ZAMARGU-4260 file (C-alpha; in steps of 0.2 Angstrom, whole numbers, plus 5000, padded with zeros to 4 digits):
<rodrens>
0) 5176/4773/5171 | 5178/4790/5180 | 5171/4793/5199 | 5155/4801/5191 | 5152/4786/5182
5) 5154/4774/5198 | 5142/4786/5207 | 5130/4784/5193 | 5131/4766/5194 | 5128/4767/5213
10) 5113/4778/5211 | 5105/4768/5197 | 5108/4751/5206 | 5107/4756/5225 | 5093/4742/5226
15) 5106/4729/5222 | 5118/4736/5233 | 5107/4737/5248 | 5100/4720/5245 | 5116/4713/5243
20) 5123/4722/5259 | 5109/4718/5270 | 5109/4698/5264 | 5128/4698/5268 | 5125/4707/5285
25) 5110/4693/5289 | 5122/4679/5284 | 5135/4686/5295 | 5123/4689/5310 | 5116/4672/5308
30) 5134/4663/5307 | 5139/4672/5322 | 5124/4667/5332 | 5125/4650/5328 | 5143/4647/5330
35) 5148/4639/5347 | 5157/4650/5359 | 5175/4648/5362 | 5184/4652/5379 | 5204/4655/5381
40) 5215/4650/5395 | 5232/4657/5395 | 5248/4653/5405 | 5265/4659/5404 | 5283/4652/5407
45) 5300/4659/5408 | 5313/4649/5400 | 5331/4651/5407 | 5348/4642/5410 | 5357/4635/5425
50) 5366/4650/5434 | 5383/4651/5431 | 5396/4660/5442 | 5407/4667/5426 | 5397/4681/5419
55) 5403/4675/5402 | 5395/4659/5404 | 5380/4667/5409 | 5379/4678/5395 | 5381/4664/5383
60) 5367/4655/5392 | 5355/4670/5390 | 5359/4671/5372 | 5358/4652/5370 | 5339/4653/5377
65) 5334/4667/5366 | 5339/4658/5351 | 5332/4642/5356 | 5314/4649/5365 | 5305/4649/5348
70) 5310/4630/5345 | 5304/4626/5364 | 5288/4634/5359 | 5285/4623/5345 | 5288/4609/5356
75) 5272/4613/5365 | 5261/4606/5352 | 5271/4590/5349 | 5265/4572/5354 | 5279/4573/5367
80) 5270/4584/5376 | 5251/4582/5371 | 5251/4562/5373 | 5253/4563/5393 | 5240/4578/5394
85) 5227/4567/5384 | 5231/4553/5395 | 5230/4563/5412 | 5214/4572/5407 | 5207/4557/5399
90) 5202/4567/5383 | 5193/4558/5368 | 5205/4566/5355 | 5221/4565/5346 | 5237/4575/5348
95) 5236/4582/5331 | 5217/4587/5334 | 5222/4594/5351 | 5237/4603/5344 | 5224/4614/5333
100) 5217/4621/5349 | 5234/4627/5356 | 5244/4642/5351 | 5259/4648/5358 | 5269/4666/5357
105) 5286/4671/5361 | 5288/4691/5363 | 5302/4698/5354 | 5318/4698/5363 | 5313/4689/5378
110) 5314/4671/5384 | 5295/4670/5388 | 5283/4658/5381 | 5263/4661/5382 | 5252/4646/5380
115) 5234/4648/5375 | 5221/4635/5374 | 5204/4637/5368 | 5188/4626/5371 | 5169/4628/5372
120) 5171/4624/5391 | 5181/4637/5401 | 5185/4624/5414 | 5191/4612/5402 | 5201/4625/5393
125) 5209/4630/5409 | 5213/4611/5414 | 5221/4608/5397 | 5231/4624/5398 | 5237/4619/5416
130) 5242/4601/5410 | 5251/4607/5394 | 5261/4619/5404 | 5266/4605/5418 | 5270/4593/5406
135) 5280/4606/5395 | 5291/4609/5410 | 5293/4592/5413 | 5298/4588/5395 | 5310/4603/5394
140) 5321/4596/5407 | 5326/4581/5397 | 5328/4589/5380 | 5345/4596/5383 | 5352/4583/5397
145) 5368/4577/5393 | 5366/4561/5403 | 5356/4553/5417 | 5367/4560/5432 | 5368/4577/5424
150) 5354/4591/5426 | 5348/4600/5410 | 5355/4617/5409 | 5339/4625/5402 | 5323/4625/5414
155) 5306/4632/5412 | 5297/4641/5427 | 5279/4645/5427 | 5277/4663/5430 | 5258/4665/5427
160) 5246/4651/5430 | 5233/4646/5418 | 5218/4658/5419 | 5202/4658/5408 | 5194/4675/5402
165) 5176/4677/5408 | 5170/4682/5390 | 5171/4671/5375 | 5186/4675/5363 | 5175/4668/5348
170) 5165/4673/5341 | 5165/4692/5343 | 5149/4699/5336 | 5154/4717/5334 | 5170/4714/5324
175) 5160/4701/5313 | 5146/4712/5310 | 5159/4726/5305 | 5168/4716/5293 | 5152/4709/5286
180) 5146/4727/5283 | 5162/4731/5275 | 5162/4715/5264 | 5143/4717/5260 | 5146/4734/5253
185) 5160/4729/5243 | 5150/4714/5236 | 5134/4724/5234 | 5145/4737/5223 | 5154/4724/5213
190) 5137/4715/5210 | 5130/4732/5205 | 5145/4736/5194 | 5143/4720/5185 | 5125/4720/5183
195) 5127/4738/5175 | 5140/4731/5163 | 5130/4717/5157 | 5114/4727/5156 | 5112/4731/5138
200) 5095/4741/5139 | 5094/4758/5133 | 5090/4770/5147 | 5094/4787/5139 | 5104/4796/5126
205) 5121/4790/5132 | 5117/4773/5129 | 5110/4777/5111 | 5126/4784/5107 | 5135/4768/5111
210) 5126/4760/5096 | 5126/4774/5084 | 5133/4790/5078 | 5116/4797/5073 | 5110/4813/5081
215) 5097/4813/5094 | 5085/4826/5088 | 5073/4826/5103 | 5070/4819/5120 | 5052/4816/5127
220) 5050/4812/5145 | 5040/4797/5152 | 5022/4801/5158 | 5012/4786/5165 | 4996/4796/5159
225) 5001/4796/5142 | 4989/4782/5137 | 4974/4792/5144 | 4978/4808/5134 | 4989/4804/5120
230) 4987/4821/5111 | 4995/4830/5125 | 5001/4846/5115 | 4982/4848/5113 | 4976/4844/5130
235) 4990/4852/5140 | 4999/4863/5129 | 5009/4871/5142 | 5016/4856/5149 | 5035/4851/5150
240) 5031/4836/5138 | 5023/4848/5127 | 5037/4859/5127 | 5048/4844/5121 | 5039/4841/5107
245) 5041/4860/5101 | 5059/4857/5104 | 5058/4841/5093 | 5049/4852/5079 | 5062/4866/5080
250) 5076/4853/5078 | 5068/4844/5064 | 5067/4860/5055 | 5085/4861/5055 | 5089/4843/5050
255) 5097/4842/5033 | 5094/4860/5028 | 5103/4858/5012 | 5090/4844/5007 | 5075/4848/5018
260) 5064/4833/5020 | 5047/4835/5018 | 5040/4816/5018 | 5047/4808/5034 | 5044/4790/5041
265) 5044/4789/5059 | 5046/4771/5065 | 5054/4762/5081 | 5063/4744/5083 | 5048/4737/5093
270) 5030/4739/5097 | 5026/4750/5113 | 5041/4763/5111 | 5027/4777/5108 | 5029/4779/5089
275) 5011/4783/5087 | 5010/4796/5100 | 5025/4804/5096 | 5019/4806/5078 | 5004/4813/5082
280) 5009/4826/5095 | 5024/4832/5083 | 5011/4834/5068 | 5000/4845/5080 | 5016/4856/5085
285) 5021/4857/5065 | 5003/4862/5061 | 5003/4876/5075 | 5015/4886/5067 | 5005/4887/5051
290) 5014/4873/5040 | 5002/4862/5030 | 5005/4845/5038 | 4997/4827/5033 | 5000/4813/5043
295) 4998/4797/5036 | 4994/4781/5045 | 5006/4769/5037 | 5004/4755/5050 | 4992/4743/5039
300) 4994/4730/5054 | 4990/4738/5070 | 4984/4755/5067 | 4982/4767/5082 | 4984/4784/5075
305) 4966/4788/5071 | 4960/4780/5087 | 4970/4793/5097 | 4963/4807/5086 | 4946/4801/5087
310) 4943/4801/5069 | 4935/4789/5056 | 4944/4775/5051 | 4932/4764/5040 | 4941/4771/5024
315) 4959/4777/5021 | 4975/4773/5013 | 4971/4755/5008 | 4956/4761/4998 | 4967/4774/4989
320) 4981/4761/4985 | 4968/4748/4978 | 4959/4762/4967 | 4943/4761/4977 | 4943/4780/4983
325) 4953/4796/4979 | 4964/4803/4992 | 4954/4819/4993 | 4940/4810/4997 | 4947/4801/5012
330) 4957/4816/5020 | 4950/4822/5036 | 4955/4838/5042 | 4961/4840/5060 | 4962/4859/5065
335) 4966/4871/5053 | 4983/4865/5045 | 4982/4847/5048 | 4975/4833/5038 | 4975/4816/5043
340) 4976/4801/5030 | 4970/4785/5040 | 4973/4766/5037 | 4956/4761/5031 | 4954/4743/5030
345) 4967/4732/5036 | 4974/4722/5020 | 4981/4704/5019 | 4997/4711/5010 | 5003/4727/5021
350) 5021/4725/5013 | 5016/4724/4996 | 5004/4738/4996 | 5016/4750/5005 | 5031/4745/4993
355) 5020/4747/4977 | 5021/4762/4963 | 5005/4768/4968 | 5012/4773/4986 | 5026/4780/4980
360) 5017/4792/4967 | 5004/4795/4982 | 5018/4801/4993 | 5026/4811/4979 | 5008/4820/4976
365) 5006/4823/4995 | 5024/4830/4997 | 5020/4844/4983 | 5005/4848/4992 | 5009/4849/5010
370) 5024/4856/5020 | 5027/4841/5030 | 5020/4822/5026 | 5023/4812/5042 | 5021/4794/5040
375) 5016/4783/5056 | 5026/4766/5051 | 5026/4749/5060 | 5042/4744/5070 | 5057/4738/5061
380) 5061/4722/5068 | 5044/4713/5067 | 5041/4718/5049 | 5048/4726/5035 | 5036/4739/5031
385) 5044/4754/5039 | 5059/4749/5028 | 5049/4748/5012 | 5041/4765/5016 | 5059/4773/5020
390) 5065/4770/5003 | 5051/4781/4994 | 5053/4794/5008 | 5064/4808/5011 | 5071/4801/5028
395) 5066/4791/5043 | 5068/4795/5061 | 5068/4781/5074 | 5058/4783/5091 | 5068/4774/5105
400) 5059/4769/5119 | 5071/4771/5135 | 5069/4757/5146 | 5060/4745/5133 | 5073/4740/5120
405) 5091/4735/5122 | 5105/4740/5112 | 5106/4726/5101 | 5087/4729/5096 | 5092/4748/5090
410) 5108/4742/5081 | 5097/4728/5071 | 5083/4742/5068 | 5096/4754/5062 | 5105/4740/5050
415) 5089/4736/5042 | 5087/4754/5037 | 5103/4756/5030 | 5102/4740/5020 | 5088/4747/5010
420) 5097/4764/5007 | 5086/4775/5019 | 5092/4792/5025 | 5092/4791/5044 | 5088/4808/5050
425) 5090/4805/5068 | 5083/4797/5082 | 5070/4803/5095 | 5072/4797/5113 | 5055/4793/5122
430) 5049/4788/5139 | 5065/4797/5147 | 5064/4794/5166 | 5063/4809/5176 | 5071/4803/5192
435) 5086/4793/5197 | 5102/4792/5190 | 5096/4792/5172 | 5084/4808/5174 | 5083/4817/5158
440) 5078/4834/5166 | 5088/4842/5178 | 5072/4851/5184 | 5055/4843/5180 | 5042/4853/5190
445) 5030/4865/5185 | 5030/4871/5166 | 5035/4888/5162 | 5016/4892/5158 | 5009/4910/5154
450) 5006/4919/5171 | 4986/4920/5174 | 4979/4937/5175 | 4970/4943/5190 | 4951/4941/5189
455) 4946/4956/5199 | 4955/4973/5205 | 4955/4965/5223 | 4966/4952/5218 | 4978/4963/5209
460) 4979/4974/5223 | 4983/4958/5234 | 4997/4953/5222 | 5003/4972/5222 | 5004/4972/5241
465) 5013/4955/5241 | 5027/4962/5229 | 5028/4979/5240 | 5030/4968/5255 | 5044/4959/5248
470) 5053/4975/5242 | 5051/4983/5259 | 5061/4968/5268 | 5075/4972/5254 | 5069/4957/5244
475) 5068/4957/5226 | 5058/4945/5216 | 5073/4936/5211 | 5078/4935/5229 | 5063/4926/5234
480) 5064/4914/5220 | 5081/4909/5224 | 5081/4910/5243
</rodrens>
């Protein structure tokens, strides 16, 4: 993944990142609030050797002290020093537990030892630090003592008595919150990246290309009002989505030019991907060019096409297949160049009817009479009807509903078509998002609709004066648009 891919993940999963960030920050604040305050008392000692008149002995003693001072600092937390401290202060603890609250520091190239004691009670911390310092000084006198009659050559002098700070050393709210914020961002982005890697849903054309090499011949943006006005090409011909159907029409005309398909099955992987509305609007755009188009409602289980187009559905394809009616008697005109063959009564054996020789002969007959025969077939995964129809058609187009199906659904649907030897002409991406990281359109605003002519001379004069005003200010129309 490159930087752009990571930015896409951040834009797509920003809710996960924000939620994780806030959760970690809240936990950090809660832990900081509930953690007992710890105060620190510190004292400092100077370790030296007994003075000697000989400069050589003095230098050797100083060098010896520097080498030994780190070892002396370790003695501070031993029971030899802490047992008397516990007895003196009457502490209810053990030397090991008390040693966990004591730390020592030895600055480099010095003979100084700093003793730090932390405790919830600042006075207690100071008392322990004073007691530890005194008993360490006493202990050090006997460590290097050669005999009872000879004094120890090493001594420790208290140079800074134990003092306790007025503010607690732990917890530190600002530091904790800063670390929590950094950790929250890292965990949030990690969770977002993991979720994105585990997400197999198809959100756009790139996800479909991960599954198949079939060409995406069209992309239709999502419109929440599509259910209320399914025939968008007819209701709002200048909208952006209507133009997308025209683009699909253009691309379809150049698919397999050597063997131009006339009988085309439109199907999908699962219900709800917008297959029927895509079929109806494409048929309208094809008919708008003057091509003779016949749209067949091949979904004999849950027909929706005639309902969208507002046509009669009492008789139709099933009546023709069982010999009760002639195809010319049930074809319904819709406009000048579009005819619709509805489903008719829902049969008990849809797959058998669609795979019958009568259906194959009907499609051949319609293919000779029309420029395009578009079949609205059922989805591929629930039933086999679309695969059966694809065997007798010139090709199949799979409508892919973004945000509805997963990659495995599309893979299985295409596999079912390949298994019957169907010719897959391409994919149509439907319900593509118009906002966010996966937005299909770089610009999804007003459509490039024809300019409305002024209704009166006065309105025309106002338009000319507005244009002249821009030109007097040194602005062209292009300057105004891109200002």
